PQR file with spaces between the fields and no chain letter, atoms N, CA, C, O and H, PARSE charges and radii, in Angstrom:
ATOM       1  N    UNK     1     101.135  111.988  106.323 -0.4000 1.5000
ATOM       2  CA   UNK     1     101.414  111.404  105.185 -0.0000 2.0000
ATOM       3  C    UNK     1     100.807  110.126  104.383  0.5500 1.7000
ATOM       4  O    UNK     1     101.117  109.007  104.789 -0.5500 1.4000
ATOM       5  N    UNK     2      99.861  110.273  103.138 -0.4000 1.5000
ATOM       6  CA   UNK     2      99.749  109.194  103.228 -0.0000 2.0000
ATOM       7  C    UNK     2      99.845  108.230  101.726  0.5500 1.7000
ATOM       8  O    UNK     2     100.258  108.994  100.853 -0.5500 1.4000
ATOM       9  H    UNK     2      99.609  111.183  102.808  0.4000 1.0000
ATOM      10  N    UNK     3      99.784  107.874  101.579 -0.4000 1.5000
ATOM      11  CA   UNK     3     100.164  107.053   99.898 -0.0000 2.0000
ATOM      12  C    UNK     3      99.439  106.907   99.139  0.5500 1.7000
ATOM      13  O    UNK     3      98.246  106.625   99.253 -0.5500 1.4000
ATOM      14  H    UNK     3      99.448  107.254  102.288  0.4000 1.0000
ATOM      15  N    UNK     4     100.237  107.127   97.975 -0.4000 1.5000
ATOM      16  CA   UNK     4      99.477  107.078   96.434 -0.0000 2.0000
ATOM      17  C    UNK     4     100.070  106.271   95.038  0.5500 1.7000
ATOM      18  O    UNK     4     101.130  106.361   94.419 -0.5500 1.4000
ATOM      19  H    UNK     4     101.206  107.355   97.883  0.4000 1.0000
ATOM      20  N    UNK     5      99.080  105.603   94.900 -0.4000 1.5000
ATOM      21  CA   UNK     5      99.436  104.973   94.034 -0.0000 2.0000
ATOM      22  C    UNK     5      98.618  105.022   92.460  0.5500 1.7000
ATOM      23  O    UNK     5      98.172  104.230   91.629 -0.5500 1.4000
ATOM      24  H    UNK     5      98.219  105.530   95.402  0.4000 1.0000
ATOM      25  N    UNK     6      98.725  106.203   92.629 -0.4000 1.5000
ATOM      26  CA   UNK     6      98.192  107.062   91.230 -0.0000 2.0000
ATOM      27  C    UNK     6      99.426  106.880   89.785  0.5500 1.7000
ATOM      28  O    UNK     6      99.130  106.886   88.590 -0.5500 1.4000
ATOM      29  H    UNK     6      99.087  106.846   93.304  0.4000 1.0000
ATOM      30  N    UNK     7     100.932  106.715   90.439 -0.4000 1.5000
ATOM      31  CA   UNK     7     101.647  105.977   89.691 -0.0000 2.0000
ATOM      32  C    UNK     7     101.487  104.966   89.111  0.5500 1.7000
ATOM      33  O    UNK     7     101.550  105.085   87.887 -0.5500 1.4000
ATOM      34  H    UNK     7     101.174  106.710   91.410  0.4000 1.0000
ATOM      35  N    UNK     8     101.266  103.808   89.557 -0.4000 1.5000
ATOM      36  CA   UNK     8     100.660  102.462   89.449 -0.0000 2.0000
ATOM      37  C    UNK     8      99.948  102.417   88.168  0.5500 1.7000
ATOM      38  O    UNK     8     100.285  102.022   87.052 -0.5500 1.4000
ATOM      39  H    UNK     8     101.216  103.712   90.551  0.4000 1.0000
ATOM      40  N    UNK     9      98.598  103.057   88.753 -0.4000 1.5000
ATOM      41  CA   UNK     9      97.677  103.289   87.669 -0.0000 2.0000
ATOM      42  C    UNK     9      97.090  103.668   86.733  0.5500 1.7000
ATOM      43  O    UNK     9      95.972  103.488   86.252 -0.5500 1.4000
ATOM      44  H    UNK     9      98.324  103.378   89.659  0.4000 1.0000
ATOM      45  N    UNK    10      98.908  104.835   86.253 -0.4000 1.5000
ATOM      46  CA   UNK    10      99.076  105.286   85.314 -0.0000 2.0000
ATOM      47  C    UNK    10      99.873  104.607   84.143  0.5500 1.7000
ATOM      48  O    UNK    10      99.927  104.843   82.936 -0.5500 1.4000
ATOM      49  H    UNK    10      99.817  104.981   86.644  0.4000 1.0000
ATOM      50  N    UNK    11     100.613  103.456   85.146 -0.4000 1.5000
ATOM      51  CA   UNK    11     101.370  102.666   84.180 -0.0000 2.0000
ATOM      52  C    UNK    11     100.751  101.180   83.652  0.5500 1.7000
ATOM      53  O    UNK    11     101.202  100.537   82.703 -0.5500 1.4000
ATOM      54  H    UNK    11     100.569  103.265   86.126  0.4000 1.0000
ATOM      55  N    UNK    12      99.663  100.816   84.461 -0.4000 1.5000
ATOM      56  CA   UNK    12      99.249  100.433   83.927 -0.0000 2.0000
ATOM      57  C    UNK    12      98.479  100.961   82.764  0.5500 1.7000
ATOM      58  O    UNK    12      98.486  100.177   81.815 -0.5500 1.4000
ATOM      59  H    UNK    12      99.296  101.338   85.232  0.4000 1.0000
ATOM      60  N    UNK    13      97.886  101.951   82.587 -0.4000 1.5000
ATOM      61  CA   UNK    13      97.552  102.491   81.712 -0.0000 2.0000
ATOM      62  C    UNK    13      98.734  102.378   80.622  0.5500 1.7000
ATOM      63  O    UNK    13      98.493  101.909   79.510 -0.5500 1.4000
ATOM      64  H    UNK    13      97.880  102.587   83.358  0.4000 1.0000
ATOM      65  N    UNK    14      99.495  102.642   80.835 -0.4000 1.5000
ATOM      66  CA   UNK    14     100.716  103.272   79.441 -0.0000 2.0000
ATOM      67  C    UNK    14     101.290  101.729   79.082  0.5500 1.7000
ATOM      68  O    UNK    14     102.056  101.820   78.124 -0.5500 1.4000
ATOM      69  H    UNK    14      99.691  103.023   81.739  0.4000 1.0000
ATOM      70  N    UNK    15     101.155  100.322   79.559 -0.4000 1.5000
ATOM      71  CA   UNK    15     101.457   98.975   79.280 -0.0000 2.0000
ATOM      72  C    UNK    15     100.735   98.371   78.984  0.5500 1.7000
ATOM      73  O    UNK    15     101.074   97.243   78.625 -0.5500 1.4000
ATOM      74  H    UNK    15     100.532  100.248   80.338  0.4000 1.0000
ATOM      75  N    UNK    16      98.951   98.831   78.942 -0.4000 1.5000
ATOM      76  CA   UNK    16      97.714   98.398   78.084 -0.0000 2.0000
ATOM      77  C    UNK    16      97.327   97.267   78.862  0.5500 1.7000
ATOM      78  O    UNK    16      97.087   96.128   78.461 -0.5500 1.4000
ATOM      79  H    UNK    16      98.675   99.747   79.234  0.4000 1.0000
ATOM      80  N    UNK    17      97.289   97.782   80.188 -0.4000 1.5000
ATOM      81  CA   UNK    17      96.772   96.659   81.342 -0.0000 2.0000
ATOM      82  C    UNK    17      95.870   96.586   82.204  0.5500 1.7000
ATOM      83  O    UNK    17      95.867   97.398   83.129 -0.5500 1.4000
ATOM      84  H    UNK    17      97.484   98.707   80.513  0.4000 1.0000
ATOM      85  N    UNK    18      95.096   95.804   82.126 -0.4000 1.5000
ATOM      86  CA   UNK    18      93.778   96.289   83.856 -0.0000 2.0000
ATOM      87  C    UNK    18      94.230   95.304   85.354  0.5500 1.7000
ATOM      88  O    UNK    18      94.919   94.332   85.664 -0.5500 1.4000
ATOM      89  H    UNK    18      95.099   95.144   81.374  0.4000 1.0000
ATOM      90  N    UNK    19      93.305   96.332   85.970 -0.4000 1.5000
ATOM      91  CA   UNK    19      93.650   95.762   87.361 -0.0000 2.0000
ATOM      92  C    UNK    19      93.748   94.814   87.298  0.5500 1.7000
ATOM      93  O    UNK    19      94.850   94.366   87.619 -0.5500 1.4000
ATOM      94  H    UNK    19      92.745   97.121   85.718  0.4000 1.0000
ATOM      95  N    UNK    20      92.815   93.970   86.902 -0.4000 1.5000
ATOM      96  CA   UNK    20      92.366   92.924   87.186 -0.0000 2.0000
ATOM      97  C    UNK    20      93.855   91.833   86.178  0.5500 1.7000
ATOM      98  O    UNK    20      94.242   90.808   86.739 -0.5500 1.4000
ATOM      99  H    UNK    20      91.921   94.334   86.641  0.4000 1.0000
ATOM     100  N    UNK    21      94.541   92.250   84.692 -0.4000 1.5000
ATOM     101  CA   UNK    21      95.570   91.235   84.409 -0.0000 2.0000
ATOM     102  C    UNK    21      96.269   91.339   85.252  0.5500 1.7000
ATOM     103  O    UNK    21      96.572   90.217   85.659 -0.5500 1.4000
ATOM     104  H    UNK    21      94.227   93.083   84.236  0.4000 1.0000
ATOM     105  N    UNK    22      97.081   92.667   86.189 -0.4000 1.5000
ATOM     106  CA   UNK    22      98.269   92.689   87.257 -0.0000 2.0000
ATOM     107  C    UNK    22      97.556   91.564   88.212  0.5500 1.7000
ATOM     108  O    UNK    22      98.064   90.443   88.181 -0.5500 1.4000
ATOM     109  H    UNK    22      96.834   93.578   85.859  0.4000 1.0000
ATOM     110  N    UNK    23      96.595   91.742   88.928 -0.4000 1.5000
ATOM     111  CA   UNK    23      96.111   90.451   90.103 -0.0000 2.0000
ATOM     112  C    UNK    23      96.175   89.520   89.559  0.5500 1.7000
ATOM     113  O    UNK    23      97.037   88.812   90.080 -0.5500 1.4000
ATOM     114  H    UNK    23      96.183   92.653   88.953  0.4000 1.0000
ATOM     115  N    UNK    24      95.604   88.944   88.522 -0.4000 1.5000
ATOM     116  CA   UNK    24      95.652   87.819   88.079 -0.0000 2.0000
ATOM     117  C    UNK    24      97.155   87.395   88.047  0.5500 1.7000
ATOM     118  O    UNK    24      97.505   86.360   88.613 -0.5500 1.4000
ATOM     119  H    UNK    24      94.904   89.519   88.099  0.4000 1.0000
ATOM     120  N    UNK    25      97.858   88.024   87.525 -0.4000 1.5000
ATOM     121  CA   UNK    25      99.348   88.007   87.438 -0.0000 2.0000
ATOM     122  C    UNK    25      99.722   87.508   88.361  0.5500 1.7000
ATOM     123  O    UNK    25      99.661   86.295   88.563 -0.5500 1.4000
ATOM     124  H    UNK    25      97.574   88.865   87.065  0.4000 1.0000
ATOM     125  N    UNK    26     100.267   88.477   89.243 -0.4000 1.5000
ATOM     126  CA   UNK    26     100.678   88.865   90.870 -0.0000 2.0000
ATOM     127  C    UNK    26     100.056   87.810   92.327  0.5500 1.7000
ATOM     128  O    UNK    26     100.564   87.569   93.422 -0.5500 1.4000
ATOM     129  H    UNK    26     100.317   89.462   89.079  0.4000 1.0000
ATOM     130  N    UNK    27      98.854   87.416   91.737 -0.4000 1.5000
ATOM     131  CA   UNK    27      98.029   86.831   92.683 -0.0000 2.0000
ATOM     132  C    UNK    27      97.881   87.296   94.300  0.5500 1.7000
ATOM     133  O    UNK    27      97.938   86.796   95.424 -0.5500 1.4000
ATOM     134  H    UNK    27      98.441   87.613   90.847  0.4000 1.0000
ATOM     135  N    UNK    28      97.623   88.755   93.560 -0.4000 1.5000
ATOM     136  CA   UNK    28      97.498   90.135   94.942 -0.0000 2.0000
ATOM     137  C    UNK    28      95.560   89.696   94.879  0.5500 1.7000
ATOM     138  O    UNK    28      94.969   89.523   93.813 -0.5500 1.4000
ATOM     139  H    UNK    28      97.576   89.160   92.647  0.4000 1.0000
ATOM     140  N    UNK    29      94.911   89.602   96.214 -0.4000 1.5000
ATOM     141  CA   UNK    29      93.389   89.464   95.893 -0.0000 2.0000
ATOM     142  C    UNK    29      92.947   90.969   96.217  0.5500 1.7000
ATOM     143  O    UNK    29      93.558   91.993   96.521 -0.5500 1.4000
ATOM     144  H    UNK    29      95.390   89.743   97.080  0.4000 1.0000
ATOM     145  N    UNK    30      91.422   90.586   95.985 -0.4000 1.5000
ATOM     146  CA   UNK    30      90.679   92.341   95.651 -0.0000 2.0000
ATOM     147  C    UNK    30      90.966   93.350   96.089  0.5500 1.7000
ATOM     148  O    UNK    30      91.143   94.503   95.697 -0.5500 1.4000
ATOM     149  H    UNK    30      90.926   89.754   95.738  0.4000 1.0000
ATOM     150  N    UNK    31      91.032   92.248   97.860 -0.4000 1.5000
ATOM     151  CA   UNK    31      90.723   93.454   98.649 -0.0000 2.0000
ATOM     152  C    UNK    31      91.781   94.360   98.854  0.5500 1.7000
ATOM     153  O    UNK    31      91.548   95.494   99.272 -0.5500 1.4000
ATOM     154  H    UNK    31      90.887   91.311   98.178  0.4000 1.0000
ATOM     155  N    UNK    32      93.335   93.831   98.507 -0.4000 1.5000
ATOM     156  CA   UNK    32      94.305   94.687   98.419 -0.0000 2.0000
ATOM     157  C    UNK    32      94.541   95.362   97.692  0.5500 1.7000
ATOM     158  O    UNK    32      95.503   96.130   97.664 -0.5500 1.4000
ATOM     159  H    UNK    32      93.524   92.910   98.167  0.4000 1.0000
ATOM     160  N    UNK    33      93.232   95.144   96.500 -0.4000 1.5000
ATOM     161  CA   UNK    33      93.518   96.591   95.229 -0.0000 2.0000
ATOM     162  C    UNK    33      92.381   97.913   96.043  0.5500 1.7000
ATOM     163  O    UNK    33      92.128   99.118   96.041 -0.5500 1.4000
ATOM     164  H    UNK    33      92.451   94.520   96.523  0.4000 1.0000
ATOM     165  N    UNK    34      92.005   96.603   96.664 -0.4000 1.5000
ATOM     166  CA   UNK    34      90.677   97.498   97.308 -0.0000 2.0000
ATOM     167  C    UNK    34      91.207   98.648   98.419  0.5500 1.7000
ATOM     168  O    UNK    34      90.672   99.757   98.447 -0.5500 1.4000
ATOM     169  H    UNK    34      92.210   95.624   96.665  0.4000 1.0000
ATOM     170  N    UNK    35      92.308   98.289   99.332 -0.4000 1.5000
ATOM     171  CA   UNK    35      93.131   98.884   99.900 -0.0000 2.0000
ATOM     172  C    UNK    35      93.909   99.607   99.047  0.5500 1.7000
ATOM     173  O    UNK    35      94.299  100.615   99.636 -0.5500 1.4000
ATOM     174  H    UNK    35      92.742   97.388   99.309  0.4000 1.0000
ATOM     175  N    UNK    36      94.316   99.551   97.921 -0.4000 1.5000
ATOM     176  CA   UNK    36      96.056  100.452   97.209 -0.0000 2.0000
ATOM     177  C    UNK    36      94.626  102.031   96.496  0.5500 1.7000
ATOM     178  O    UNK    36      94.952  103.206   96.329 -0.5500 1.4000
ATOM     179  H    UNK    36      93.999   98.732   97.443  0.4000 1.0000
ATOM     180  N    UNK    37      93.370  101.520   96.278 -0.4000 1.5000
ATOM     181  CA   UNK    37      92.664  102.778   95.202 -0.0000 2.0000
ATOM     182  C    UNK    37      92.429  103.791   96.679  0.5500 1.7000
ATOM     183  O    UNK    37      92.375  105.018   96.760 -0.5500 1.4000
ATOM     184  H    UNK    37      93.104  100.565   96.414  0.4000 1.0000
ATOM     185  N    UNK    38      92.325  102.798   97.702 -0.4000 1.5000
ATOM     186  CA   UNK    38      92.135  104.162   98.879 -0.0000 2.0000
ATOM     187  C    UNK    38      93.191  104.821   99.731  0.5500 1.7000
ATOM     188  O    UNK    38      93.066  105.628  100.652 -0.5500 1.4000
ATOM     189  H    UNK    38      92.368  101.801   97.636  0.4000 1.0000
ATOM     190  N    UNK    39      94.477  104.165   99.086 -0.4000 1.5000
ATOM     191  CA   UNK    39      95.197  104.887   99.567 -0.0000 2.0000
ATOM     192  C    UNK    39      95.863  104.266  100.954  0.5500 1.7000
ATOM     193  O    UNK    39      96.458  105.087  101.652 -0.5500 1.4000
ATOM     194  H    UNK    39      94.579  103.509   98.337  0.4000 1.0000
ATOM     195  N    UNK    40      95.827  103.153  101.330 -0.4000 1.5000
ATOM     196  CA   UNK    40      95.838  102.574  102.584 -0.0000 2.0000
ATOM     197  C    UNK    40      97.339  101.749  102.191  0.5500 1.7000
ATOM     198  O    UNK    40      97.917  101.663  101.108 -0.5500 1.4000
ATOM     199  H    UNK    40      95.343  102.486  100.763  0.4000 1.0000
ATOM     200  N    UNK    41      97.590  101.359  103.137 -0.4000 1.5000
ATOM     201  CA   UNK    41      98.807  100.263  103.553 -0.0000 2.0000
ATOM     202  C    UNK    41      99.238   99.139  102.759  0.5500 1.7000
ATOM     203  O    UNK    41      98.093   98.788  102.477 -0.5500 1.4000
ATOM     204  H    UNK    41      97.121  101.429  104.017  0.4000 1.0000
ATOM     205  N    UNK    42      99.920   98.337  102.202 -0.4000 1.5000
ATOM     206  CA   UNK    42      99.728   97.203  102.288 -0.0000 2.0000
ATOM     207  C    UNK    42     101.305   96.704  102.189  0.5500 1.7000
ATOM     208  O    UNK    42     102.236   97.497  102.336 -0.5500 1.4000
ATOM     209  H    UNK    42     100.850   98.623  102.431  0.4000 1.0000
ATOM     210  N    UNK    43     101.496   95.262  101.917 -0.4000 1.5000
ATOM     211  CA   UNK    43     102.344   94.508  103.050 -0.0000 2.0000
ATOM     212  C    UNK    43     104.081   94.874  101.797  0.5500 1.7000
ATOM     213  O    UNK    43     104.108   95.016  100.575 -0.5500 1.4000
ATOM     214  H    UNK    43     100.740   94.618  101.798  0.4000 1.0000
ATOM     215  N    UNK    44     104.719   94.893  102.356 -0.4000 1.5000
ATOM     216  CA   UNK    44     106.087   94.981  101.019 -0.0000 2.0000
ATOM     217  C    UNK    44     106.382   93.746  100.541  0.5500 1.7000
ATOM     218  O    UNK    44     107.273   93.701   99.693 -0.5500 1.4000
ATOM     219  H    UNK    44     104.696   94.778  103.350  0.4000 1.0000
ATOM     220  N    UNK    45     106.002   93.010  100.780 -0.4000 1.5000
ATOM     221  CA   UNK    45     105.933   91.406   99.796 -0.0000 2.0000
ATOM     222  C    UNK    45     105.010   91.999   98.482  0.5500 1.7000
ATOM     223  O    UNK    45     105.327   91.875   97.300 -0.5500 1.4000
ATOM     224  H    UNK    45     105.279   93.046  101.469  0.4000 1.0000
ATOM     225  N    UNK    46     104.208   92.441   98.823 -0.4000 1.5000
ATOM     226  CA   UNK    46     102.865   92.469   97.619 -0.0000 2.0000
ATOM     227  C    UNK    46     103.465   93.804   96.600  0.5500 1.7000
ATOM     228  O    UNK    46     103.448   93.932   95.376 -0.5500 1.4000
ATOM     229  H    UNK    46     103.950   92.541   99.784  0.4000 1.0000
ATOM     230  N    UNK    47     103.992   94.713   97.706 -0.4000 1.5000
ATOM     231  CA   UNK    47     105.309   95.710   96.668 -0.0000 2.0000
ATOM     232  C    UNK    47     106.128   95.054   95.811  0.5500 1.7000
ATOM     233  O    UNK    47     106.199   95.190   94.590 -0.5500 1.4000
ATOM     234  H    UNK    47     104.005   94.609   98.700  0.4000 1.0000
ATOM     235  N    UNK    48     106.572   94.533   96.325 -0.4000 1.5000
ATOM     236  CA   UNK    48     107.630   93.360   95.335 -0.0000 2.0000
ATOM     237  C    UNK    48     106.945   92.852   94.033  0.5500 1.7000
ATOM     238  O    UNK    48     107.136   93.109   92.844 -0.5500 1.4000
ATOM     239  H    UNK    48     106.514   94.423   97.317  0.4000 1.0000
ATOM     240  N    UNK    49     105.927   91.897   94.806 -0.4000 1.5000
ATOM     241  CA   UNK    49     105.623   90.952   93.432 -0.0000 2.0000
ATOM     242  C    UNK    49     104.730   91.981   92.448  0.5500 1.7000
ATOM     243  O    UNK    49     104.349   91.773   91.296 -0.5500 1.4000
ATOM     244  H    UNK    49     105.772   91.688   95.772  0.4000 1.0000
ATOM     245  N    UNK    50     104.521   93.198   93.322 -0.4000 1.5000
ATOM     246  CA   UNK    50     104.001   93.799   91.336 -0.0000 2.0000
ATOM     247  C    UNK    50     104.594   94.734   90.746  0.5500 1.7000
ATOM     248  O    UNK    50     104.336   95.322   89.696 -0.5500 1.4000
ATOM     249  H    UNK    50     104.831   93.367   94.258  0.4000 1.0000
ATOM     250  N    UNK    51     106.192   94.942   92.194 -0.4000 1.5000
ATOM     251  CA   UNK    51     107.626   95.395   91.065 -0.0000 2.0000
ATOM     252  C    UNK    51     108.565   94.325   90.069  0.5500 1.7000
ATOM     253  O    UNK    51     109.104   94.478   88.973 -0.5500 1.4000
ATOM     254  H    UNK    51     106.401   94.465   93.047  0.4000 1.0000
ATOM     255  N    UNK    52     108.493   93.454   90.793 -0.4000 1.5000
ATOM     256  CA   UNK    52     109.110   92.264   90.023 -0.0000 2.0000
ATOM     257  C    UNK    52     108.610   91.960   88.757  0.5500 1.7000
ATOM     258  O    UNK    52     109.374   91.639   87.846 -0.5500 1.4000
ATOM     259  H    UNK    52     108.055   93.330   91.683  0.4000 1.0000
ATOM     260  N    UNK    53     106.671   92.070   88.523 -0.4000 1.5000
ATOM     261  CA   UNK    53     106.350   91.306   87.788 -0.0000 2.0000
ATOM     262  C    UNK    53     106.285   92.856   86.636  0.5500 1.7000
ATOM     263  O    UNK    53     106.869   92.800   85.555 -0.5500 1.4000
ATOM     264  H    UNK    53     106.051   92.330   89.263  0.4000 1.0000
ATOM     265  N    UNK    54     105.518   94.142   87.058 -0.4000 1.5000
ATOM     266  CA   UNK    54     106.229   95.444   85.951 -0.0000 2.0000
ATOM     267  C    UNK    54     107.577   95.708   85.514  0.5500 1.7000
ATOM     268  O    UNK    54     107.816   96.583   84.680 -0.5500 1.4000
ATOM     269  H    UNK    54     105.043   94.188   87.937  0.4000 1.0000
ATOM     270  N    UNK    55     108.703   94.799   86.181 -0.4000 1.5000
ATOM     271  CA   UNK    55     110.376   94.866   86.217 -0.0000 2.0000
ATOM     272  C    UNK    55     110.218   96.693   86.187  0.5500 1.7000
ATOM     273  O    UNK    55     110.538   97.495   85.309 -0.5500 1.4000
ATOM     274  H    UNK    55     108.508   94.089   86.858  0.4000 1.0000
ATOM     275  N    UNK    56     109.701   96.861   87.301 -0.4000 1.5000
ATOM     276  CA   UNK    56     110.263   98.212   88.236 -0.0000 2.0000
ATOM     277  C    UNK    56     110.412   98.857   89.455  0.5500 1.7000
ATOM     278  O    UNK    56     110.158   98.251   90.497 -0.5500 1.4000
ATOM     279  H    UNK    56     109.442   96.210   88.014  0.4000 1.0000
ATOM     280  N    UNK    57     110.839  100.155   89.459 -0.4000 1.5000
ATOM     281  CA   UNK    57     111.005  100.447   90.895 -0.0000 2.0000
ATOM     282  C    UNK    57     109.857  101.033   91.976  0.5500 1.7000
ATOM     283  O    UNK    57     109.495  102.112   91.508 -0.5500 1.4000
ATOM     284  H    UNK    57     111.045  100.647   88.613  0.4000 1.0000
ATOM     285  N    UNK    58     109.293  100.824   92.957 -0.4000 1.5000
ATOM     286  CA   UNK    58     108.916  101.019   94.015 -0.0000 2.0000
ATOM     287  C    UNK    58     108.425  102.072   94.148  0.5500 1.7000
ATOM     288  O    UNK    58     107.339  102.101   94.727 -0.5500 1.4000
ATOM     289  H    UNK    58     109.588   99.947   93.337  0.4000 1.0000
ATOM     290  N    UNK    59     109.193  103.702   93.532 -0.4000 1.5000
ATOM     291  CA   UNK    59     108.732  104.980   93.060 -0.0000 2.0000
ATOM     292  C    UNK    59     108.268  105.071   91.534  0.5500 1.7000
ATOM     293  O    UNK    59     107.814  106.038   90.922 -0.5500 1.4000
ATOM     294  H    UNK    59     110.075  103.678   93.061  0.4000 1.0000
ATOM     295  N    UNK    60     108.585  103.451   91.007 -0.4000 1.5000
ATOM     296  CA   UNK    60     107.439  103.843   89.348 -0.0000 2.0000
ATOM     297  C    UNK    60     105.946  103.822   90.015  0.5500 1.7000
ATOM     298  O    UNK    60     104.993  104.450   89.553 -0.5500 1.4000
ATOM     299  H    UNK    60     108.954  102.666   91.504  0.4000 1.0000
ATOM     300  N    UNK    61     105.895  102.851   91.378 -0.4000 1.5000
ATOM     301  CA   UNK    61     104.764  103.054   91.295 -0.0000 2.0000
ATOM     302  C    UNK    61     103.787  103.542   92.897  0.5500 1.7000
ATOM     303  O    UNK    61     102.644  103.404   93.331 -0.5500 1.4000
ATOM     304  H    UNK    61     106.669  102.340   91.753  0.4000 1.0000
ATOM     305  N    UNK    62     104.532  103.895   93.148 -0.4000 1.5000
ATOM     306  CA   UNK    62     103.902  105.122   94.070 -0.0000 2.0000
ATOM     307  C    UNK    62     104.621  106.274   95.003  0.5500 1.7000
ATOM     308  O    UNK    62     105.793  106.591   94.802 -0.5500 1.4000
ATOM     309  H    UNK    62     105.461  104.008   92.795  0.4000 1.0000
ATOM     310  N    UNK    63     104.032  106.716   95.770 -0.4000 1.5000
ATOM     311  CA   UNK    63     104.424  107.458   96.170 -0.0000 2.0000
ATOM     312  C    UNK    63     103.734  108.343   97.151  0.5500 1.7000
ATOM     313  O    UNK    63     102.565  108.573   96.841 -0.5500 1.4000
ATOM     314  H    UNK    63     103.080  106.459   95.933  0.4000 1.0000
ATOM     315  N    UNK    64     104.224  109.003   98.454 -0.4000 1.5000
ATOM     316  CA   UNK    64     103.853  109.470   99.569 -0.0000 2.0000
ATOM     317  C    UNK    64     103.456  111.470   99.193  0.5500 1.7000
ATOM     318  O    UNK    64     104.114  112.393   98.712 -0.5500 1.4000
ATOM     319  H    UNK    64     105.174  108.816   98.706  0.4000 1.0000
ATOM     320  N    UNK    65     102.379  111.356   99.616 -0.4000 1.5000
ATOM     321  CA   UNK    65     101.730  112.831   99.231 -0.0000 2.0000
ATOM     322  C    UNK    65     101.260  113.748  101.176  0.5500 1.7000
ATOM     323  O    UNK    65     100.820  113.181  102.176 -0.5500 1.4000
ATOM     324  H    UNK    65     101.845  110.606  100.006  0.4000 1.0000
ATOM     325  N    UNK    66     101.583  115.133  100.996 -0.4000 1.5000
ATOM     326  CA   UNK    66     101.120  115.183  102.447 -0.0000 2.0000
ATOM     327  C    UNK    66      99.668  115.501  102.621  0.5500 1.7000
ATOM     328  O    UNK    66      98.945  116.175  101.886 -0.5500 1.4000
ATOM     329  H    UNK    66     101.940  115.594  100.184  0.4000 1.0000
ATOM     330  N    UNK    67      99.397  114.914  103.684 -0.4000 1.5000
ATOM     331  CA   UNK    67      97.861  114.747  104.029 -0.0000 2.0000
ATOM     332  C    UNK    67      96.946  116.971  103.964  0.5500 1.7000
ATOM     333  O    UNK    67      96.024  117.653  103.517 -0.5500 1.4000
ATOM     334  H    UNK    67      99.984  114.367  104.281  0.4000 1.0000
ATOM     335  N    UNK    68      98.057  116.989  104.708 -0.4000 1.5000
ATOM     336  CA   UNK    68      97.907  119.159  104.582 -0.0000 2.0000
ATOM     337  C    UNK    68      97.791  119.933  102.981  0.5500 1.7000
ATOM     338  O    UNK    68      97.097  120.911  102.703 -0.5500 1.4000
ATOM     339  H    UNK    68      98.806  116.435  105.071  0.4000 1.0000
ATOM     340  N    UNK    69      98.784  119.084  101.979 -0.4000 1.5000
ATOM     341  CA   UNK    69      98.746  119.358  101.081 -0.0000 2.0000
ATOM     342  C    UNK    69      97.086  119.877  100.024  0.5500 1.7000
ATOM     343  O    UNK    69      96.648  120.708   99.229 -0.5500 1.4000
ATOM     344  H    UNK    69      99.347  118.289  102.205  0.4000 1.0000
ATOM     345  N    UNK    70      96.658  118.342  100.994 -0.4000 1.5000
ATOM     346  CA   UNK    70      95.222  117.013   99.962 -0.0000 2.0000
ATOM     347  C    UNK    70      94.763  118.643  100.426  0.5500 1.7000
ATOM     348  O    UNK    70      94.783  119.567   99.612 -0.5500 1.4000
ATOM     349  H    UNK    70      97.014  117.667  101.640  0.4000 1.0000
ATOM     350  N    UNK    71      94.188  118.883  102.445 -0.4000 1.5000
ATOM     351  CA   UNK    71      93.955  119.892  102.463 -0.0000 2.0000
ATOM     352  C    UNK    71      93.365  121.255  102.358  0.5500 1.7000
ATOM     353  O    UNK    71      92.275  121.819  102.460 -0.5500 1.4000
ATOM     354  H    UNK    71      94.171  118.132  103.106  0.4000 1.0000
ATOM     355  N    UNK    72      94.609  121.509  102.108 -0.4000 1.5000
ATOM     356  CA   UNK    72      94.744  123.198  101.537 -0.0000 2.0000
ATOM     357  C    UNK    72      93.722  123.110  100.228  0.5500 1.7000
ATOM     358  O    UNK    72      92.663  123.709  100.041 -0.5500 1.4000
ATOM     359  H    UNK    72      95.494  121.052  102.025  0.4000 1.0000
ATOM     360  N    UNK    73      94.468  122.077   99.325 -0.4000 1.5000
ATOM     361  CA   UNK    73      93.224  121.621   98.128 -0.0000 2.0000
ATOM     362  C    UNK    73      91.912  121.922   97.785  0.5500 1.7000
ATOM     363  O    UNK    73      91.412  122.652   96.931 -0.5500 1.4000
ATOM     364  H    UNK    73      95.328  121.589   99.476  0.4000 1.0000
ATOM     365  N    UNK    74      91.414  121.096   98.759 -0.4000 1.5000
ATOM     366  CA   UNK    74      89.947  121.145   98.647 -0.0000 2.0000
ATOM     367  C    UNK    74      89.062  122.805   99.197  0.5500 1.7000
ATOM     368  O    UNK    74      87.837  122.904   99.125 -0.5500 1.4000
ATOM     369  H    UNK    74      91.820  120.502   99.454  0.4000 1.0000
């Protein structure tokens, strides 16, 4: 299983925000955003900061995707 933050990127677009806007508002480092872009795990405290700032639920910003399903689509 891998993480996908596509829901977060879409939510930012829907709210007319950039990643930089969110980074500045939450104090999250650029390296953490790089991890998120690669679908890597980040600390739950960071997820909490994002959800608190955007006033949303965890499921609104991330999801688990099956690696095996990704392999068969390629």
